[in-house]
DODREN-758575 format. One line per 8 residues: number of its first residue (from 1); for each residue x, y, z of N, C-alpha, C, O. Coordinates in Angstrom, 3 decimals. Layout:
REM DODREN-758575
NUM	X,Y,Z,X,Y,Z,X,Y,Z,X,Y,Z; ... .
//
This chain:
REM DODREN-758575
1	23.014,-30.953,-56.665,21.893,-31.215,-55.807,20.730,-31.333,-56.313,20.337,-30.439,-57.062; 19.951,-32.385,-56.051,18.822,-32.626,-56.190,17.650,-31.757,-55.789,17.961,-30.672,-55.298; 16.383,-32.025,-55.905,15.278,-31.320,-55.278,15.032,-31.952,-53.993,14.475,-31.236,-53.161; 15.298,-33.028,-53.685,14.986,-33.906,-52.423,16.292,-32.871,-51.739,16.106,-31.778,-51.205; 17.427,-33.459,-51.902,18.555,-32.817,-50.891,18.316,-31.436,-50.751,18.227,-31.095,-49.572; 18.165,-30.404,-51.694,17.733,-29.054,-51.619,16.618,-28.648,-50.423,16.676,-27.692,-49.649; 15.558,-29.718,-50.531,14.669,-29.327,-49.767,14.929,-29.740,-47.973,14.584,-29.118,-46.968; 15.617,-30.940,-48.118,16.052,-31.355,-46.640,17.033,-30.455,-46.249,16.964,-30.272,-45.034 .
9	18.009,-29.752,-46.834,18.921,-28.629,-46.392,18.116,-27.424,-46.078,18.267,-26.875,-44.986; 17.314,-26.993,-46.910,16.493,-25.782,-46.726,15.416,-26.192,-45.255,15.299,-25.243,-44.479; 14.826,-27.208,-44.940,14.366,-27.692,-43.804,15.217,-27.419,-42.649,14.913,-26.785,-41.638; 16.343,-27.995,-42.940,17.265,-28.329,-41.714,17.751,-26.602,-41.064,17.933,-26.289,-39.887; 17.851,-25.780,-42.218,18.538,-24.372,-42.210,17.063,-23.285,-41.338,17.198,-22.405,-40.488; 15.866,-23.774,-41.932,15.049,-22.797,-41.392,13.911,-23.351,-40.203,12.873,-22.786,-39.860; 14.480,-24.651,-39.704,13.574,-25.179,-38.880,13.760,-24.227,-37.452,12.913,-23.531,-36.892; 14.849,-24.411,-37.174,15.131,-23.474,-35.781,14.325,-22.106,-35.866,13.387,-21.789,-35.134 .
17	14.834,-21.408,-36.829,14.175,-19.915,-36.726,12.374,-20.074,-36.718,11.726,-19.349,-35.964; 11.858,-20.823,-37.393,10.591,-21.170,-37.556,10.098,-21.521,-36.108,9.282,-20.794,-35.541; 10.608,-22.648,-35.524,10.489,-22.840,-34.194,10.320,-21.457,-33.117,9.355,-21.132,-32.426; 11.406,-20.932,-33.251,11.807,-19.410,-32.371,10.698,-18.966,-32.675,9.877,-18.928,-31.759; 10.335,-18.550,-33.831,9.509,-17.742,-33.954,7.767,-17.875,-33.688,6.949,-17.012,-33.369; 7.623,-19.218,-33.946,6.049,-19.961,-33.360,5.999,-19.889,-31.728,4.956,-19.808,-31.078; 7.417,-19.935,-31.149,7.384,-19.948,-29.646,6.896,-18.605,-29.120,6.118,-18.347,-28.201; 7.644,-17.735,-30.050,7.789,-16.274,-29.497,6.061,-15.832,-29.851,5.599,-15.039,-29.031 .
25	5.412,-16.129,-30.611,4.056,-15.655,-30.887,3.068,-16.295,-30.036,2.009,-15.802,-29.650; 3.589,-17.587,-29.758,2.578,-18.293,-28.486,2.770,-17.600,-27.199,1.805,-17.348,-26.477; 4.142,-17.241,-26.840,4.135,-16.663,-25.599,4.486,-15.127,-25.485,5.036,-14.674,-24.481; 4.182,-14.455,-26.430,4.521,-12.972,-26.590,4.177,-12.371,-25.219,5.058,-11.871,-24.520; 2.815,-12.425,-24.816,3.033,-11.506,-23.863,3.491,-11.883,-22.505,3.929,-11.077,-21.684; 3.339,-13.406,-22.283,4.497,-13.754,-21.004,5.973,-13.197,-21.412,6.668,-12.969,-20.422; 6.462,-12.988,-22.396,7.992,-12.845,-22.580,7.925,-11.116,-22.274,8.753,-10.537,-21.571; 6.868,-10.508,-22.895,6.862,-8.982,-22.886,7.041,-8.685,-21.320,7.905,-8.034,-20.733 .
33	5.750,-9.499,-20.774,5.779,-9.307,-19.175,7.102,-9.404,-18.393,7.295,-8.746,-17.371; 8.260,-10.496,-19.068,9.145,-10.784,-18.331,10.581,-9.777,-18.826,11.628,-9.668,-18.188; 10.299,-9.239,-19.905,11.258,-8.512,-20.318,10.993,-7.030,-19.526,11.976,-6.289,-19.504; 9.986,-6.625,-18.996,9.735,-5.312,-18.177,10.101,-5.640,-17.115,10.457,-4.609,-16.544; 10.294,-6.840,-16.209,10.762,-7.084,-15.329,12.459,-6.673,-15.528,12.944,-6.065,-14.574; 13.037,-6.857,-16.265,14.304,-6.856,-16.294,15.144,-5.485,-15.688,14.781,-4.389,-16.116; 16.254,-5.544,-14.706,16.391,-4.594,-13.849,17.561,-4.094,-14.224,17.844,-2.909,-14.052; 18.406,-5.012,-14.812,19.839,-4.679,-15.394,20.470,-5.569,-16.730,20.242,-6.775,-16.815 .
41	20.969,-5.125,-17.359,21.344,-5.867,-18.770,22.958,-5.394,-18.765,23.548,-4.314,-18.748; 23.372,-6.947,-18.792,25.351,-6.543,-18.999,25.450,-7.486,-19.924,24.934,-8.602,-19.849; 26.348,-6.917,-21.135,26.877,-7.572,-22.180,28.399,-7.191,-22.338,28.690,-6.088,-22.801; 29.341,-8.058,-21.973,30.653,-7.729,-22.117,30.947,-6.301,-21.073,30.910,-6.288,-19.842; 31.209,-5.276,-21.899,31.595,-4.064,-21.118,30.075,-3.210,-21.188,29.935,-2.260,-20.418; 29.552,-3.381,-21.626,28.165,-2.909,-21.295,27.435,-3.032,-20.612,27.087,-4.210,-20.530; 26.780,-2.188,-19.791,25.771,-2.227,-18.782,24.664,-1.438,-18.952,24.960,-0.322,-19.380; 23.475,-1.621,-18.766,22.488,-0.937,-18.844,21.385,-1.352,-17.708,20.906,-2.479,-17.589 .
49	21.095,-0.273,-16.941,20.268,-0.239,-15.667,18.948,0.396,-15.885,18.745,1.608,-15.957; 17.831,-0.814,-16.009,16.415,0.093,-16.424,15.672,0.008,-15.105,14.610,0.611,-14.946; 16.144,-0.629,-14.294,14.947,-0.724,-12.722,14.361,0.645,-12.629,13.169,0.665,-12.326; 14.995,1.887,-12.842,14.104,3.035,-12.227,13.870,4.082,-13.204,13.995,5.295,-13.039; 13.448,3.332,-14.437,12.750,4.122,-15.433,11.407,4.695,-14.880,11.201,5.894,-15.063; 10.564,4.017,-14.283,9.389,3.986,-13.575,9.260,4.951,-13.108,8.328,5.703,-13.394; 10.503,5.313,-11.923,10.486,6.552,-10.891,10.787,7.793,-11.666,10.122,8.819,-11.531; 12.111,7.647,-12.726,12.329,8.704,-13.542,10.736,9.443,-14.024,10.230,10.513,-13.687 .
57	10.197,8.241,-15.041,8.904,8.754,-15.692,7.940,9.606,-14.307,7.324,10.663,-14.446; 8.013,9.056,-13.443,6.872,9.707,-12.411,7.735,11.397,-12.033,7.176,12.490,-11.941; 9.253,11.081,-11.874,9.553,12.658,-12.140,9.256,13.526,-13.029,8.825,14.658,-12.806; 9.511,12.947,-14.269,9.127,14.173,-15.132,7.845,14.470,-15.274,7.556,15.532,-15.824; 6.683,13.473,-14.745,5.333,13.901,-15.242,4.995,14.886,-13.799,4.098,15.729,-13.775; 5.666,14.661,-12.944,5.659,15.507,-11.646,6.041,16.994,-12.042,5.329,17.955,-11.752; 7.063,17.072,-12.634,7.432,18.577,-13.018,6.833,19.184,-14.206,7.024,20.354,-14.538; 5.896,18.108,-15.010,5.460,18.770,-16.133,3.803,19.159,-15.477,2.879,19.662,-16.116 .
65	3.799,18.826,-14.307,2.174,19.314,-14.095,2.242,20.733,-13.565,3.191,21.063,-12.855; 1.235,21.627,-13.892,1.295,22.947,-13.705,0.712,23.233,-12.414,-0.486,23.436,-12.218; 1.363,23.236,-11.797,1.217,23.464,-10.069,2.226,24.300,-9.664,3.404,23.960,-9.771; 1.847,25.490,-9.154,2.920,26.121,-8.637,3.569,25.921,-7.163,2.882,25.934,-6.141; 5.108,25.715,-7.178,5.827,25.464,-6.184,5.689,25.745,-4.550,6.083,25.082,-3.590; 4.817,27.260,-4.652,4.812,27.833,-3.262,3.932,26.915,-2.417,2.800,26.486,-2.643; 4.912,26.692,-1.187,4.180,25.891,-0.208,4.395,24.395,-0.396,4.111,23.671,0.559; 4.766,23.961,-1.281,4.825,22.572,-1.938,5.580,21.847,-0.945,5.134,20.866,-0.349 .
73	7.029,22.469,-0.726,7.916,21.653,0.285,7.935,22.028,1.245,8.881,21.573,1.888; 6.966,23.103,2.083,7.025,23.281,3.204,6.418,22.881,4.333,6.454,23.388,5.454; 5.765,21.766,3.876,4.828,21.048,4.588,6.143,20.228,5.577,7.191,19.729,5.168; 5.572,20.330,7.090,6.318,19.608,8.214,6.499,17.704,8.047,7.261,16.969,8.675; 5.535,17.363,7.019,5.625,15.897,7.097,6.504,15.299,6.153,6.587,14.089,5.937; 7.236,16.311,5.532,8.411,16.208,4.383,9.378,15.136,5.446,9.539,13.971,5.081; 9.887,15.536,6.535,10.876,15.351,7.506,10.472,13.942,7.913,11.309,13.098,8.235; 9.089,13.702,7.887,8.509,12.310,8.366,9.053,11.304,7.227,9.731,10.294,7.418 .
81	8.597,11.815,6.004,9.090,10.847,5.048,10.298,10.878,4.553,10.653,9.847,3.981; 10.974,11.671,4.595,12.658,11.242,4.521,13.341,10.181,5.388,14.087,9.246,5.097; 12.689,10.769,6.908,13.003,9.312,8.057,12.745,8.054,7.209,13.523,7.268,6.668; 11.522,8.110,7.261,10.820,6.558,6.467,11.375,6.026,5.076,11.502,4.880,4.643; 11.674,7.341,4.506,12.752,6.456,3.099,13.666,6.175,3.421,14.070,5.135,2.899; 14.456,6.734,4.280,15.936,6.253,4.770,15.780,4.862,5.549,16.811,4.201,5.675; 14.814,4.452,5.984,14.552,3.351,6.670,14.295,2.072,5.513,14.904,1.026,5.290; 13.053,2.729,4.892,12.566,1.700,3.979,11.618,2.557,2.679,10.490,3.047,2.750 .
89	12.550,2.500,1.558,11.692,3.453,0.336,10.617,2.912,-0.060,9.800,3.685,-0.561; 10.264,1.513,0.016,9.083,1.057,-0.208,8.010,1.410,0.774,6.870,1.518,0.322; 8.228,1.625,2.183,7.194,2.194,2.978,7.026,3.210,2.686,5.851,3.483,2.438; 8.037,4.308,2.549,7.886,5.637,2.000,6.726,5.950,0.631,5.795,6.741,0.477; 7.225,5.097,-0.038,6.262,4.912,-1.417,4.879,4.511,-0.999,3.971,5.332,-1.135; 4.667,3.471,-0.564,3.235,3.216,0.079,2.506,4.035,0.726,1.369,4.323,0.353; 3.141,4.593,1.938,2.593,5.775,2.680,1.989,6.882,1.689,0.940,7.499,1.874; 2.842,7.008,0.624,2.708,8.580,-0.010,1.405,8.103,-0.764,0.440,8.865,-0.803 .
97	1.359,7.012,-1.290,0.511,6.320,-2.318,-0.827,6.407,-1.595,-1.746,6.794,-2.317; -1.169,6.107,-0.220,-2.242,6.151,0.599,-2.618,7.516,0.865,-3.646,7.712,1.512; -1.913,8.508,0.447,-2.151,9.821,0.838,-3.074,10.266,-0.840,-4.082,10.969,-0.914; -2.507,9.755,-1.744,-2.802,9.780,-3.079,-4.058,9.549,-3.130,-4.958,10.352,-3.375; -4.161,7.942,-2.793,-5.587,7.525,-2.916,-6.615,8.112,-2.284,-7.717,8.161,-2.831; -6.376,8.693,-0.915,-7.064,9.600,0.163,-7.690,10.527,-0.671,-8.895,10.489,-0.919; -6.686,11.605,-1.245,-6.963,12.959,-1.856,-7.705,12.645,-3.093,-8.559,13.481,-3.390; -7.558,11.493,-3.993,-8.578,11.183,-5.167,-10.061,10.814,-4.691,-11.018,11.305,-5.289 .
105	-10.247,9.936,-3.597,-11.505,9.839,-3.258,-12.234,10.944,-2.355,-13.440,10.998,-2.113; -11.293,11.755,-1.943,-11.828,12.941,-1.301,-12.541,13.561,-2.565,-13.749,13.798,-2.575; -11.534,13.853,-3.841,-11.911,14.701,-4.959,-13.344,14.064,-5.470,-14.236,14.873,-5.725; -13.539,13.037,-5.590,-14.485,12.337,-6.174,-15.940,13.047,-5.405,-17.011,13.239,-5.981; -15.691,13.294,-4.270,-17.015,13.980,-3.443,-17.078,15.029,-3.585,-17.823,15.574,-2.770; -16.435,15.927,-4.576,-16.783,17.288,-4.795,-17.973,17.570,-5.497,-18.288,16.604,-6.192; -18.892,18.680,-5.603,-19.682,18.823,-6.231,-19.571,18.720,-7.717,-18.425,18.961,-8.097; -20.488,18.411,-8.756,-19.891,18.285,-9.908,-19.581,17.373,-10.472,-19.884,17.198,-11.652 .
113	-18.694,16.314,-9.572,-18.506,15.134,-10.021,-19.605,13.987,-10.003,-20.449,13.915,-9.109; -19.538,13.238,-10.894,-20.283,11.967,-10.575,-20.225,11.195,-9.980,-19.376,10.303,-9.989; -21.497,11.385,-9.007,-21.064,10.385,-7.799,-21.456,8.858,-7.932,-22.455,8.414,-8.496; -20.318,8.052,-7.204,-20.469,6.489,-7.460,-20.635,5.902,-6.245,-20.092,6.278,-5.206; -21.364,5.006,-6.362,-21.655,4.147,-5.027,-20.660,3.786,-4.209,-19.627,3.456,-4.791; -20.648,3.742,-2.986,-19.540,3.229,-1.843,-19.053,2.069,-2.417,-19.717,1.205,-2.989; -17.453,2.105,-2.173,-17.107,0.599,-2.639,-16.370,0.737,-4.262,-15.528,-0.063,-4.669; -16.738,1.581,-4.834,-16.234,2.280,-6.190,-14.829,2.034,-6.698,-14.059,2.717,-6.023 .
121	-14.301,1.456,-7.455,-12.771,1.145,-7.575,-12.277,2.445,-7.928,-12.857,3.460,-8.313; -10.892,2.139,-7.674,-9.976,3.434,-7.837,-9.916,3.873,-9.453,-9.709,5.058,-9.715; -10.086,2.981,-10.443,-10.129,2.871,-11.706,-11.249,3.783,-12.066,-11.248,4.764,-12.811; -12.245,3.218,-11.341,-13.654,4.222,-12.225,-13.979,5.309,-11.479,-15.075,5.862,-11.575; -13.044,5.689,-10.685,-12.816,7.360,-9.802,-12.229,8.052,-10.778,-12.762,8.891,-11.504; -10.877,7.606,-10.785,-10.059,8.195,-11.900,-10.814,8.481,-13.319,-10.508,9.479,-13.972; -11.690,7.678,-13.716,-12.395,7.424,-15.036,-13.422,8.953,-14.862,-13.311,9.932,-15.599; -14.373,8.827,-13.732,-15.160,9.744,-13.240,-14.479,11.534,-13.282,-14.982,12.573,-13.707 .
129	-13.402,11.298,-12.754,-12.620,12.832,-12.704,-12.089,13.052,-13.849,-12.033,14.243,-14.153; -11.597,12.173,-14.738,-11.180,12.390,-16.311,-12.454,12.986,-16.986,-12.416,14.144,-17.402; -13.573,12.233,-17.104,-14.776,12.640,-17.896,-15.027,13.962,-17.624,-15.206,14.689,-18.601; -15.095,14.557,-16.270,-15.770,15.692,-15.600,-14.280,17.067,-15.806,-14.207,18.273,-15.566; -13.590,16.320,-16.204,-12.236,17.134,-16.198,-12.073,18.009,-14.923,-11.801,19.208,-14.983; -12.233,17.422,-13.932,-12.067,18.063,-12.591,-10.614,18.347,-12.414,-10.295,19.397,-11.857; -9.599,17.421,-12.880,-8.466,17.123,-12.528,-7.599,17.426,-13.953,-8.153,16.997,-14.965; -6.487,18.018,-14.119,-5.818,17.954,-15.421,-5.477,16.700,-15.818,-5.346,15.778,-15.013 .
137	-5.305,16.573,-17.116,-4.553,15.371,-17.794,-3.463,14.699,-17.139,-3.330,13.533,-16.765; -2.590,15.873,-17.080,-1.398,15.879,-16.808,-1.266,14.995,-15.151,-0.759,13.893,-14.943; -1.835,15.821,-14.285,-2.222,15.272,-13.345,-2.368,13.616,-13.164,-1.638,12.816,-12.579; -3.615,13.431,-13.911,-4.132,12.134,-14.128,-3.110,11.140,-14.442,-3.054,10.081,-13.817; -2.293,11.435,-15.391,-1.564,10.853,-16.008,-0.213,10.467,-14.557,0.395,9.407,-14.404; -0.118,11.612,-13.793,1.065,11.319,-12.856,0.310,10.345,-11.898,0.876,9.395,-11.358; -0.836,10.610,-11.749,-1.545,9.545,-10.602,-1.355,8.180,-11.281,-0.778,7.390,-10.534; -1.642,7.730,-12.358,-1.609,6.668,-13.096,-0.144,5.993,-13.169,-0.007,4.782,-12.990 .
145	0.791,6.732,-13.404,1.984,6.324,-13.424,2.534,5.938,-11.767,3.240,5.002,-11.394; 1.989,6.905,-11.084,2.667,6.589,-9.457,1.884,5.243,-9.037,2.521,4.413,-8.389; 0.737,5.016,-9.320,0.182,3.963,-9.136,0.966,2.808,-9.818,1.499,1.917,-9.157; 0.996,2.848,-10.715,1.973,1.634,-11.239,3.474,1.315,-10.766,3.952,0.184,-10.855; 4.220,2.498,-10.221,5.021,2.536,-9.421,4.676,1.884,-8.062,5.178,0.838,-7.650; 4.037,2.405,-7.615,3.638,1.898,-6.281,3.298,0.322,-6.043,3.576,-0.368,-5.062; 2.586,-0.048,-7.283,2.431,-1.768,-7.276,3.556,-2.296,-7.397,3.781,-3.357,-6.815; 4.403,-1.755,-8.084,5.847,-2.616,-8.232,6.530,-2.368,-7.185,7.233,-3.320,-6.845 .
153	6.608,-1.328,-6.447,7.247,-1.329,-5.039,6.713,-2.566,-3.965,7.489,-3.298,-3.349; 5.181,-2.632,-3.878,4.634,-3.518,-3.224,4.946,-5.200,-3.833,5.613,-6.092,-3.309; 4.425,-5.198,-4.710,4.448,-6.438,-5.244,5.793,-6.953,-5.791,5.822,-8.156,-6.050; 6.780,-6.319,-5.983,7.690,-6.885,-6.894,8.983,-6.858,-6.013,8.704,-6.422,-4.896; 10.543,-7.239,-6.169,11.674,-7.148,-5.430,11.647,-5.545,-5.884,11.216,-5.201,-6.985; 12.039,-4.833,-5.132,12.594,-3.362,-5.277,14.224,-3.392,-4.690,14.267,-2.797,-3.613; 15.036,-3.713,-4.943,16.304,-3.705,-4.358,17.050,-2.695,-5.052,18.075,-2.263,-4.525; 16.527,-2.101,-6.581,16.976,-0.994,-6.950,16.220,0.352,-6.254,16.837,1.404,-6.425 .
161	15.453,0.407,-5.790,15.108,1.708,-4.928,15.839,2.215,-3.763,16.302,1.380,-2.985; 16.003,3.414,-3.540,16.662,3.951,-2.571,15.773,5.056,-1.889,14.572,4.961,-2.142; 16.092,5.902,-1.215,15.773,6.717,-0.554,15.182,8.092,-1.472,14.062,8.603,-1.456; 16.372,8.444,-2.239,16.200,9.392,-3.254,15.401,9.053,-4.058,14.999,9.995,-4.742; 14.831,7.776,-4.371,13.795,7.595,-5.407,12.538,7.831,-4.502,11.653,8.485,-5.054; 12.278,7.407,-3.163,11.392,7.515,-2.392,10.873,8.849,-2.395,9.727,9.199,-2.674; 11.890,9.581,-2.038,11.589,10.994,-1.902,11.249,11.666,-3.222,10.541,12.672,-3.178; 11.674,11.221,-4.361,11.039,11.750,-5.238,9.635,11.119,-5.633,9.082,11.637,-6.603 .
169	9.100,10.243,-5.109,8.120,9.714,-5.213,7.032,10.587,-4.206,5.904,11.002,-4.472; 7.739,10.680,-3.093,6.900,11.749,-2.041,6.481,13.117,-2.673,5.360,13.601,-2.515; 7.661,13.802,-3.534,7.609,14.953,-3.841,6.455,15.021,-4.999,5.688,15.979,-5.092; 6.425,13.878,-5.878,5.397,13.702,-6.852,3.875,13.687,-6.032,2.821,14.171,-6.446; 4.073,13.105,-4.977,2.656,13.158,-4.295,2.194,14.405,-3.600,1.007,14.646,-3.385; 3.236,15.220,-3.244,3.064,16.804,-2.910,2.335,17.286,-4.137,1.231,17.811,-3.999; 2.945,17.127,-5.475,2.187,17.978,-6.381,0.562,17.544,-6.879,-0.368,18.245,-7.277; 0.673,16.245,-6.687,-1.088,15.677,-6.950,-1.709,16.406,-5.546,-2.758,17.009,-5.771 .
177	-1.338,16.445,-4.425,-2.116,17.082,-3.367,-2.331,18.445,-3.818,-3.480,18.825,-4.041; -1.139,19.369,-4.003,-1.635,20.585,-4.422,-2.527,20.921,-5.626,-3.403,21.781,-5.707; -2.172,20.194,-6.384,-3.504,20.206,-7.704,-4.866,19.826,-7.355,-5.875,20.408,-7.752; -4.829,18.824,-6.596,-6.354,18.573,-5.795,-6.829,19.639,-4.921,-7.969,20.093,-5.009; -5.841,20.098,-3.961,-6.211,21.208,-3.274,-6.769,22.607,-3.905,-7.429,23.443,-3.288; -6.344,22.680,-5.315,-7.036,23.883,-5.987,-8.279,23.660,-6.074,-9.003,24.655,-6.118; -8.989,22.144,-6.131,-10.627,22.028,-6.558,-11.256,22.559,-5.204,-12.486,22.549,-5.239; -10.770,22.968,-4.153,-11.435,23.433,-2.908,-11.111,22.609,-1.843,-11.460,23.013,-0.734 .
185	-10.377,21.276,-1.929,-10.429,20.433,-0.827,-9.748,20.980,0.230,-9.682,20.376,1.301 .
//
C-alpha cells in the first residue's frame, strides 16, 4: 500500500466521525436542550422513564428542608389542591406556584431585606433573600427547583404528570410556606 492509497483510506475511515464531532460541537447547546426533553428511553427490552426526575428532585429537596411538620398538612386547602390535581395536575402545580411567588414577594417586604423597586424580577428578589440570608439555602434551592418544574408544567407537554406528582409539588409549596412563615409573615 502506497502513501496515497493509505491517506485516501484513512480519510474515508475518519471523515464521518470527524463530521459527527464537528456537528456536535456546533450544535452542542441545542442537542443538550433536546436531550433534557427526553421523557422515555427504550432500547430492546430496556426502558427508562426520566420524565419525573424534576418532581423527584423537588420531593427530595422538600424533605431536606429543616421545617417542622406540625401544622403543615392540617391546612384545609389541601383538599382543594387534591381535587384540582385529580382534574388537572398542571393547574394544581400552577396554583401552588402562584402561592410560592406570593410568599416570596411578601418575604421581600420584611424589614432587613434590601428593598427593590416595584416590578423587580422574581430572580432578583430571590437574590436579595439569598444575600440577606433571610431564607435557608435549602429552601431557596427548593424554590428554584419548583420554579423549573412549574415552567416545564406550563410551557411543555406534561403527559407524564399525574395527581400524585402534583400533590408532591403542593406539599413542597407547604414546606416553603412554613419556612417563610417562620420569618414573621
